[in-house]
C-alpha positions as CSV (number, residue, x, y, z in Angstrom):
1,M,133.2,94.1,87.5
2,T,131.2,90.9,88.2
3,V,127.8,90.0,86.9
4,I,126.3,90.9,90.3
5,G,127.9,94.3,90.0
6,W,126.4,94.9,86.6
7,I,123.0,93.8,87.9
8,I,123.2,96.3,90.8
9,L,124.4,99.0,88.4
10,G,121.5,98.1,86.1
11,L,119.0,98.5,88.9
12,L,120.4,101.9,89.8
13,A,120.6,102.9,86.1
14,G,117.0,101.8,85.5
15,A,115.9,104.0,88.4
16,I,117.8,107.0,87.1
17,A,116.4,106.4,83.6
18,K,112.9,106.3,85.1
19,L,113.6,109.6,86.8
20,L,114.7,111.1,83.6
21,L,111.7,109.8,81.7
22,P,108.8,110.1,84.1
23,G,105.4,108.7,83.1
24,R,103.6,105.4,83.1
25,D,105.4,102.4,81.8
26,P,103.5,99.4,80.5
27,G,105.6,97.0,82.6
28,G,105.5,98.9,85.9
29,L,108.3,98.8,88.4
30,I,109.4,95.2,87.6
31,G,109.5,95.9,83.8
32,T,111.5,99.1,84.3
33,T,113.9,97.3,86.6
34,L,114.5,94.5,84.1
35,I,115.0,97.1,81.3
36,G,117.6,98.9,83.5
37,I,119.5,95.7,84.0
38,A,119.4,94.9,80.3
39,G,120.3,98.5,79.5
40,A,123.4,98.4,81.6
41,F,124.6,95.4,79.8
42,L,123.7,96.9,76.4
43,G,125.4,100.3,77.3
44,G,128.5,98.5,78.4
45,W,128.6,96.4,75.2
46,I,128.0,99.4,72.9
47,S,130.7,101.4,74.7
48,S,133.3,98.7,74.4
49,R,132.3,97.6,70.9
50,W,131.7,100.8,68.9
51,F,133.2,103.6,70.9
52,D,136.4,101.7,71.7
53,H,136.1,102.6,75.3
54,P,136.0,99.4,77.4
55,V,134.0,99.8,80.6
56,S,136.0,100.1,83.7
57,K,136.3,97.3,86.3
58,N,135.6,100.0,88.8
59,F,132.0,100.4,90.0
60,Y,132.4,104.1,90.5
61,D,133.7,105.0,87.0
62,G,131.7,107.8,85.4
63,T,131.9,106.4,81.9
64,T,130.5,103.0,83.1
65,W,127.6,104.8,84.7
66,A,127.0,106.9,81.6
67,A,127.0,103.9,79.4
68,A,124.6,102.0,81.7
69,I,122.2,104.9,82.0
70,G,122.3,105.6,78.3
71,G,121.6,101.9,77.5
72,S,118.7,102.0,79.9
73,L,117.3,105.1,78.4
74,V,117.5,103.6,74.9
75,L,115.7,100.5,76.0
76,L,113.1,102.3,78.0
77,I,112.2,104.6,75.1
78,G,112.1,101.6,72.7
79,Y,109.9,99.7,75.2
80,R,107.5,102.6,75.5
81,L,107.3,103.0,71.7
82,L,106.6,99.3,71.2
83,F,104.3,98.5,74.1
84,G,103.0,101.9,75.3
85,N,99.3,102.4,75.8
86,S,97.5,104.0,72.9
87,R,95.6,107.1,73.8
88,N,92.5,106.6,71.6
């Protein structure tokens, strides 16, 4: 899959991660979108590096989608923990 494919996958994975974790994000739509793209790359890297399951070259592979969404969720949770608004 090309870099453009990963970016598109990241956009979609970020949207799915946002649906799974509703609420206000400090970065808004643009921040969530960038986190989705970075999460797709992170999820693919983790999948191929530590789980010995290289991501498929096929855009419609379920494992590739799971890795991208998982990476997006991890980054979104971390982003909320680091930059979330305090409720004082």
